[in-house]
C-alpha positions in Angstrom: -4.6 13.6 11.3 -5.7 10.1 11.8 -2.2 8.8 12.3 -1.6 11.5 15.1 -4.7 10.0 16.5 -3.1 6.7 16.9 -1.3 5.7 20.4 2.3 5.6 20.3 2.4 1.8 20.5 0.2 2.2 16.6 2.2 4.8 15.3 5.0 2.6 15.6 3.6 0.5 13.0 3.4 3.0 10.3 6.2 4.8 8.3 3.9 8.1 6.5 5.1 9.1 3.1 4.5 12.3 1.7 2.9 12.3 -1.8 0.3 14.3 -3.7 2.2 16.8 -5.8 3.6 17.3 -8.8 7.3 16.6 -9.9 7.2 19.2 -12.4 6.1 21.9 -10.3 9.1 24.0 -8.7 6.7 24.6 -5.6 6.6 21.0 -5.1 9.8 21.1 -2.7 7.8 23.6 -0.8 4.8 21.5 -0.4 6.9 18.9 1.0 8.8 21.3 3.5 5.2 22.7 4.7 4.2 19.3 5.2 7.4 18.5 7.9 6.9 22.0 9.0 3.1 21.1 10.1 3.7 17.2 11.1 7.3 17.5 12.4 8.6 13.9 13.3 5.8 11.8 11.5 6.8 11.6 7.6 10.0 9.2 6.6 9.9 9.6 3.2 8.2 11.1 -0.1 6.5 8.8 -2.6 5.7 7.0 -4.3 5.4 9.3 -7.3 5.4 8.7 -10.8 7.9 10.0 -13.6 7.7 8.2 -16.8 4.7 5.3 -16.1 2.7 3.5 -18.8 -0.8 5.2 -19.6 -0.4 7.2 -16.8 1.9 10.1 -17.6 -0.3 11.1 -20.7 -3.6 11.3 -18.6 -1.9 14.1 -16.5 -2.8 17.5 -17.4 0.3 20.0 -17.8 3.6 19.6 -18.4 4.5 16.3 -19.0 6.8 14.9 -16.2 10.4 14.3 -17.1 13.6 12.8 -15.4 15.4 15.9 -16.6 13.2 18.5 -15.0 14.7 20.7 -12.3 11.7 20.6 -10.2 12.7 17.0 -9.6 15.9 17.4 -9.2 14.7 20.2 -6.4 13.1 17.2 -4.7 15.5 14.7 -4.6 17.8 17.2 -3.3 15.9 18.4 -0.5 15.0 14.8 0.3 19.1 14.0 0.6 19.3 17.3 3.0 16.7 16.0 5.2 17.1 12.3 5.5 13.8 11.5 3.7 13.8 8.0 1.5 12.3 8.7 -2.1 10.3 5.6 -4.0 10.3 6.7 -7.4 8.1 5.1 -10.3 9.8 5.4 -13.7 9.5 3.0 -16.4 12.6 1.7 -17.7 11.3 1.3 -21.3 8.3 2.2 -23.2 5.1 -0.4 -23.1 5.4 -2.9 -25.4 9.1 -2.3 -26.6 10.2 -4.1 -29.7 13.6 -4.8 -28.0 15.6 -3.3 -30.8 16.9 -0.1 -28.8 18.0 0.5 -25.9 15.5 1.2 -23.0 14.2 4.8 -23.6 14.6 6.2 -19.9 17.3 3.7 -18.9 20.1 6.4 -19.6 18.1 9.6 -18.1 17.3 7.6 -14.9 21.0 6.9 -14.5 21.9 10.3 -14.8 19.1 11.4 -12.3 20.3 9.2 -10.1 24.2 9.7 -10.2 23.2 13.6 -9.3 21.6 12.7 -6.2 24.4 10.6 -4.1 23.3 11.8 -0.7 19.6 10.5 -1.1 18.2 7.2 -0.5 16.1 6.4 -3.5 14.0 3.1 -4.0 13.3 2.4 -7.5 10.0 1.1 -7.7 9.1 -2.2 -9.3 12.7 -2.7 -10.7 11.8 -0.3 -13.7 8.7 -2.8 -15.0 5.2 -1.8 -15.4 2.2 -4.0 -16.2 3.2 -3.9 -20.0 6.7 -2.7 -19.7 8.4 -5.9 -19.9 12.1 -6.5 -18.5 14.8 -5.7 -21.0 15.5 -8.7 -23.0 18.7 -10.0 -24.8 19.5 -7.3 -27.2 22.7 -6.4 -28.8 23.2 -2.7 -28.6 25.6 -0.9 -31.1 29.2 -1.0 -29.7 28.1 -3.0 -26.6 27.6 -6.6 -25.3 24.2 -8.5 -25.5 22.1 -7.5 -22.2 19.2 -8.4 -20.3 16.9 -6.6 -17.4 19.2 -8.7 -14.8 22.2 -7.4 -16.4 21.1 -3.8 -16.2 20.3 -4.1 -12.7 23.4 -6.3 -12.1 25.6 -3.5 -13.6 24.0 -1.1 -11.5 24.3 -2.4 -8.4 28.2 -3.3 -8.7 28.8 0.4 -9.4 29.8 2.6 -6.6 27.9 6.0 -8.4 24.8 3.9 -7.3 25.6 3.0 -4.1 22.0 4.9 -2.7 19.9 2.9 -5.2 17.8 0.1 -4.0 15.3 -1.8 -6.2 11.7 -2.7 -5.3 10.2 -6.3 -5.8 6.8 -5.2 -5.3 3.1 -5.7 -7.5 2.1 -8.9 -8.9 3.1 -7.6 -12.3 6.8 -7.7 -11.1 6.4 -11.2 -9.6 5.0 -12.9 -12.6 8.4 -12.0 -14.8 10.5 -13.2 -11.6 8.7 -16.4 -11.3 7.5 -17.0 -14.9 9.8 -20.0 -15.5 12.7 -21.8 -13.3 15.6 -20.1 -15.8 14.2 -16.6 -14.3 13.5 -17.8 -10.6 17.0 -18.7 -10.7 18.6 -15.8 -12.4 16.6 -13.3 -10.4 17.7 -15.0 -6.8 21.2 -15.2 -7.8 21.4 -11.6 -8.5 19.4 -11.1 -5.3 21.5 -13.3 -3.2 24.6 -11.2 -4.6 23.5 -8.4 -3.5 21.2 -8.8 -0.4 21.5 -5.7 0.6 19.8 -3.7 -2.1 16.7 -5.3 -3.0 13.2 -4.7 -0.9 9.7 -6.4 -0.8 6.3 -4.9 -0.5 3.1 -5.8 -1.3 1.8 -3.1 -3.3 -1.6 -3.7 -2.1 -4.0 -0.9 -2.6 -6.7 -1.0 0.0 -6.6 -4.5 0.7 -10.1 -6.0 2.3 -8.6 -8.8 4.2 -5.3 -10.5 5.2 -5.9 -13.1 2.1 -5.6 -9.9 -0.4 -2.6 -8.3 1.5 -0.6 -11.7 1.5 -1.3 -13.0 -2.2 1.9 -11.2 -3.6 3.7 -12.9 -0.4 2.5 -16.2 -1.6 3.1 -15.7 -5.0 6.9 -15.4 -4.4 6.9 -18.4 -2.7 9.2 -20.4 -5.0 11.7 -17.0 -4.9 12.0 -17.4 -0.9 12.9 -21.0 -1.1 15.4 -20.3 -4.0 17.0 -17.4 -1.6 18.9 -18.6 1.4 17.7 -17.8 4.9 20.0 -14.3 5.1 19.0 -12.9 2.1 15.6 -13.7 2.1 15.3 -12.5 5.8 17.2 -9.3 4.3 14.8 -8.7 1.4 11.6 -9.7 2.9 11.8 -7.7 6.3 15.7 -6.6 7.5 16.4 -4.1 4.3 13.0 -2.1 5.0 13.8 -1.8 8.8 17.6 -0.9 7.9 16.7 2.2 5.3 13.5 3.4 7.3 14.5 3.4 10.7 17.7 5.6 9.7 15.5 7.7 7.7 13.0 8.1 11.2 16.1 8.8 12.8 17.8 11.2 11.3 14.3 13.1 10.5 13.9 13.1 14.0 17.0 14.9 14.5 16.9 17.3 12.1 16.7 21.1 13.4 16.9 23.0 10.2 15.8 22.7 6.8 17.2 24.1 3.5 15.5 27.6 4.3 16.1 27.7 7.5 13.1 26.0 8.9 12.9 24.2 12.3 11.5 20.7 12.2 12.0 19.4 15.2 
């Protein structure tokens, strides 16, 4: 209602997202559908919402969320049909993992993403967390050594994940990217190779002023310098505009929902 109270020029500055639902609830998709019916043309996507999230998932009462829960599949399926972008937080690995095995949640996450090729999905924070560290150099059985950048690279070059994008927001992610000259160069090289697949965001909650709001942008100062101008522009602004403008256009033209509801 606060959004609807704004004039049209101010509304154009926002892309409201639907949250506040339980991804283990089979009726969650009906909540999302109800929101779209109640506020037609307002919402652009779903999320950020979490499945496996360090120290948070265990504090949620009721059924533990999982990547194989059919309720989650119903949400992603519906989002794809009506054109909503999905921002999903799911840690790639367990907190403080030893590095002696594959990332715990990677295979399940890949399987989930492959099941929904028609849904635009942004993997929040590249699968990292406050204490969920990047995948180190590991020797898996019958597999070559791998690192976090190599895991992401393999997904980016795989056509099965063409609908998946990676978000580099949050200062906890930035600390790994700018941790050393080698991590900075490796990260920048990956982004320059796939400049259309990364998005920058602040992840700043209730910023009291512009200084707080811009802090992460400044943290990435060396990254912006390392990127070429075209890649930098796409990651900082262009990819967001392209994806969200497309979602808003598709949403505004969506007349009939999956259960025959008129959203127009």
